[in-house]
C-alpha positions, 0 to 999 in steps of 0.5 A, spaced: 454 493 494 460 488 493 467 490 495 472 489 490 478 485 493 485 486 488 490 481 488 497 483 491 499 483 484 494 489 482 495 492 489 503 493 487 501 495 480 496 500 482 500 503 487 507 503 482 501 507 478 499 511 483 507 513 485 509 515 478 503 519 478 505 523 485 512 523 483 510 527 476 505 532 480 511 533 485 515 535 479 510 540 476 508 543 482 515 544 485 517 547 478 511 551 478 513 554 485 520 555 484 519 558 477 514 563 480 516 565 487 524 562 487 522 558 493 527 553 491 526 548 498 520 546 494 523 540 490 526 537 496 520 538 500 516 535 495 520 529 494 521 527 502 513 529 502 512 523 496 517 518 499 513 519 506 506 517 502 509 512 498 512 508 504 506 509 508 501 507 502 505 500 501 505 498 509 499 494 508 501 490 502 508 489 504 506 486 511 500 481 507 506 480 503 511 478 508 505 474 512 504 469 505 512 469 505 512 466 512 506 462 511 502 465 516 494 464 515 491 470 513 487 474 518 480 473 514 481 465 514 482 465 521 475 464 523 473 459 518 479 454 520 477 455 528 470 453 525 472 447 521 476 445 527 471 446 532 467 441 527 472 436 526 473 435 534 465 434 535 466 428 530 465 421 534 
């Protein structure tokens, strides 16, 4: 039972496709609401909800990309680096 780790490019591509799908579903849903019940507020409400969901879902990707661009050590390598430093300090 392994965990699949995606590259930043793959994550960004997935999120882009997910956002496109959400946008399309939002248009279909709001169009149906407007057509069936004359709820004209449905279009801006769906648009705002999709925008908020996209911003929320891309937060971790942006944060991880920013740490790489700032040349910071990824969190998953921090303990490995500390172990290497400790082993080097034990050398005679």
